C-alpha positions as CSV (number, residue, x, y, z in Angstrom):
1,M,102.9,104.0,134.6
2,T,103.1,101.2,137.0
3,G,103.9,97.4,137.2
4,W,107.2,97.4,135.7
5,L,109.7,95.2,137.1
6,R,112.2,97.3,139.1
7,D,114.6,94.6,140.9
8,P,118.1,94.5,138.6
9,G,118.4,90.6,140.0
10,A,115.1,89.6,139.2
11,I,115.3,91.4,135.4
12,Y,118.5,89.2,134.8
13,A,116.8,86.1,136.0
14,Q,113.5,86.8,134.1
15,S,115.6,87.7,130.8
16,F,117.8,85.0,131.2
17,A,114.9,82.1,131.8
18,T,113.1,83.7,128.7
19,I,116.4,83.0,126.2
20,R,116.5,79.2,127.8
21,A,112.5,79.1,127.0
22,E,112.8,80.4,123.3
23,A,116.2,79.9,121.8
24,D,117.3,76.7,120.7
25,L,120.3,75.7,122.7
26,T,120.8,72.3,121.9
27,H,123.9,72.3,119.4
28,F,125.8,74.1,122.3
29,E,127.3,72.7,126.0
30,G,129.0,74.2,129.0
31,L,130.7,77.2,128.7
32,L,129.9,77.8,124.9
33,R,126.2,77.7,125.7
34,D,126.6,80.5,128.4
35,V,128.3,82.4,125.9
36,V,125.5,82.1,123.4
37,I,123.0,83.3,125.8
38,R,124.8,86.5,126.5
39,M,125.1,87.2,123.0
40,I,121.0,86.9,122.9
41,H,120.7,88.7,125.6
42,A,123.0,91.6,124.0
43,C,120.5,92.1,121.0
44,G,117.5,90.4,121.6
45,M,117.0,88.2,119.4
46,V,116.8,84.2,120.4
47,D,117.0,83.4,116.2
48,I,121.0,84.0,116.2
49,V,121.6,80.7,117.6
50,S,121.0,78.9,113.9
51,D,124.3,81.5,112.5
52,I,126.6,81.1,115.7
53,R,129.7,79.1,114.8
54,S,132.6,78.7,116.3
55,G,135.7,76.4,115.6
56,E,136.8,73.3,117.6
57,G,138.2,74.5,121.1
58,F,137.6,77.9,121.4
59,A,135.6,78.1,124.5
60,P,138.4,76.4,126.6
61,A,141.3,78.4,124.5
62,A,139.6,82.0,125.2
63,R,139.2,80.9,129.1
64,A,142.8,79.9,129.1
65,A,144.4,82.6,127.2
66,L,142.1,85.0,129.7
67,A,143.7,83.1,132.9
68,A,147.0,83.9,131.4
69,G,146.7,87.6,130.7
70,A,146.6,87.7,127.5
71,P,145.8,91.1,125.6
72,L,142.4,91.7,124.4
73,L,142.7,93.4,120.6
74,C,139.4,95.7,119.6
75,D,138.6,96.9,116.7
76,C,136.8,99.8,117.9
77,E,136.4,101.9,121.1
78,A,132.3,100.6,121.3
79,V,133.9,96.7,121.9
80,R,136.2,98.3,124.4
81,A,133.7,100.1,126.2
82,G,131.7,97.3,126.4
83,L,133.9,94.8,128.4
84,I,133.8,94.4,132.1
85,A,136.9,95.8,133.6
86,R,136.5,94.2,136.9
87,A,136.3,91.2,135.2
88,L,139.6,91.3,133.6
89,P,142.2,93.0,136.1
90,G,144.8,91.2,134.1
91,N,144.2,91.8,130.8
92,E,145.2,94.7,128.6
93,R,142.4,96.1,126.2
94,L,143.6,97.8,123.3
95,V,142.6,99.7,120.3
96,T,144.4,101.1,117.9
97,L,142.1,102.9,115.7
98,N,142.4,106.1,116.7
99,D,146.5,105.7,116.7
100,P,148.3,108.7,115.1
101,A,150.2,106.7,112.3
102,V,146.8,104.8,111.3
103,P,145.7,107.4,108.4
104,D,149.2,107.5,106.8
105,L,149.2,103.5,107.2
106,A,145.8,103.6,105.7
107,A,146.9,105.7,102.6
108,R,150.0,103.8,101.7
109,L,147.7,100.5,102.3
110,A,145.4,102.2,100.3
111,T,142.6,100.8,102.6
112,T,140.4,101.8,105.4
113,R,141.6,103.2,109.0
114,S,139.8,99.9,110.7
115,A,142.1,97.3,108.2
116,A,145.4,99.5,108.6
117,A,144.8,99.5,112.8
118,V,144.8,95.5,112.4
119,E,148.8,96.4,111.2
120,L,149.4,98.1,114.6
121,W,148.2,94.5,116.4
122,R,151.1,92.4,114.9
123,P,153.5,92.9,118.0
124,R,151.0,91.5,120.5
125,L,148.9,89.3,118.3
126,G,150.5,86.2,119.2
127,G,148.6,84.4,122.1
128,A,146.3,87.7,122.1
129,I,142.2,87.4,121.9
130,V,141.3,89.4,119.0
131,I,137.8,91.0,119.3
132,I,135.8,92.6,116.5
133,G,132.0,93.9,117.0
134,N,132.3,96.6,113.7
135,A,134.5,96.9,110.8
136,P,134.5,93.8,108.3
137,T,138.1,95.3,106.3
138,A,139.3,94.3,110.8
139,L,138.3,90.7,110.3
140,F,139.2,90.6,105.9
141,H,142.9,92.0,107.2
142,L,143.4,90.0,109.8
143,L,142.8,87.0,107.8
144,E,145.6,88.1,105.1
145,M,147.6,88.3,108.0
146,L,147.5,85.5,109.2
147,A,147.5,83.6,105.8
148,A,150.8,85.3,105.4
149,G,152.4,84.4,108.3
150,A,151.5,86.6,111.3
151,P,151.9,85.3,114.7
152,R,148.4,83.4,115.8
153,P,146.1,84.6,118.6
154,A,144.4,82.3,121.0
155,A,140.9,83.1,119.5
156,I,139.0,85.5,117.3
157,I,135.3,86.5,118.3
158,A,134.6,88.4,115.3
159,T,130.4,89.9,115.1
160,P,131.2,92.6,112.2
161,V,128.0,94.3,111.4
162,G,126.7,96.1,107.7
163,F,125.7,95.7,104.4
164,V,128.9,95.6,102.7
165,G,131.6,92.8,103.7
166,A,130.1,91.4,107.0
167,A,128.9,88.5,105.6
168,E,131.5,87.5,103.5
169,S,134.6,88.3,106.3
170,K,132.2,86.0,108.8
171,A,132.2,83.5,106.2
172,E,135.8,83.4,105.5
173,L,136.7,83.3,109.2
174,A,133.7,80.1,109.2
175,R,135.8,78.2,106.6
176,G,138.5,77.8,109.7
177,T,141.3,77.5,107.5
178,H,143.3,80.0,109.6
179,G,144.2,77.5,112.1
180,V,142.9,80.1,115.4
181,P,139.8,79.1,117.7
182,F,136.6,81.5,116.7
183,L,133.6,82.3,117.5
184,T,131.4,84.3,114.7
185,L,127.9,85.4,113.8
186,L,127.2,84.7,109.9
187,G,125.4,86.9,107.9
188,R,124.7,90.8,108.0
189,R,123.7,91.1,111.7
190,G,126.3,91.8,114.7
191,G,127.7,94.7,116.3
192,S,129.8,95.8,119.2
193,A,127.5,94.8,122.0
194,M,127.8,91.1,121.0
195,A,131.0,91.1,120.7
196,A,132.1,92.1,123.7
197,A,129.1,90.0,125.2
198,A,130.9,87.0,123.9
199,L,134.1,88.0,125.9
200,N,132.2,88.9,128.9
201,A,130.3,85.1,129.5
202,V,134.2,83.6,129.3
203,A,135.4,86.4,131.5
204,G,132.9,85.3,134.0
205,A,133.3,81.7,133.7
206,A,137.2,82.7,133.9
207,A,137.3,84.1,137.0
């Protein structure tokens, strides 16, 4: 097999050129446009642009929080693994899903481990950046916590994926009643790679 592109720089350049040529990015400006391009690059689907929603001030709020050393609260290891560590030297990347307290907490709350793990974010939630790429129940529980008066994070990136609760949890986030700048992808599509890509785009700008 011959003729396939081998140069990493050329591959990236051609990829982003293709995205800009095929995706309708007219509704996104500045850093937010870069974030959207990275999300498309992570999934290979230019049509997600019609389902991306962001709260007012998301990009500057997330960039400022990163620069200030905000912790990154991730719903699963796949999100944390997708973050570019060298771009985040001053930001703790925290996953509580495998904390020993989570199974008992989930049983006590009659919920999933992913949702229970969000309870353990509470001491670090104020001013943090939340990144949810996998579990709709984590997003639902976070929104319930915020409605009950939990500390406000600086920004929320939420792209949980799936057939049960994913679309509904993201639609609730997009209502914007929680008072936190946010970025989400409506519908069933999403995933950890897109959530991490969005944060990496902000981190690149902050750097």
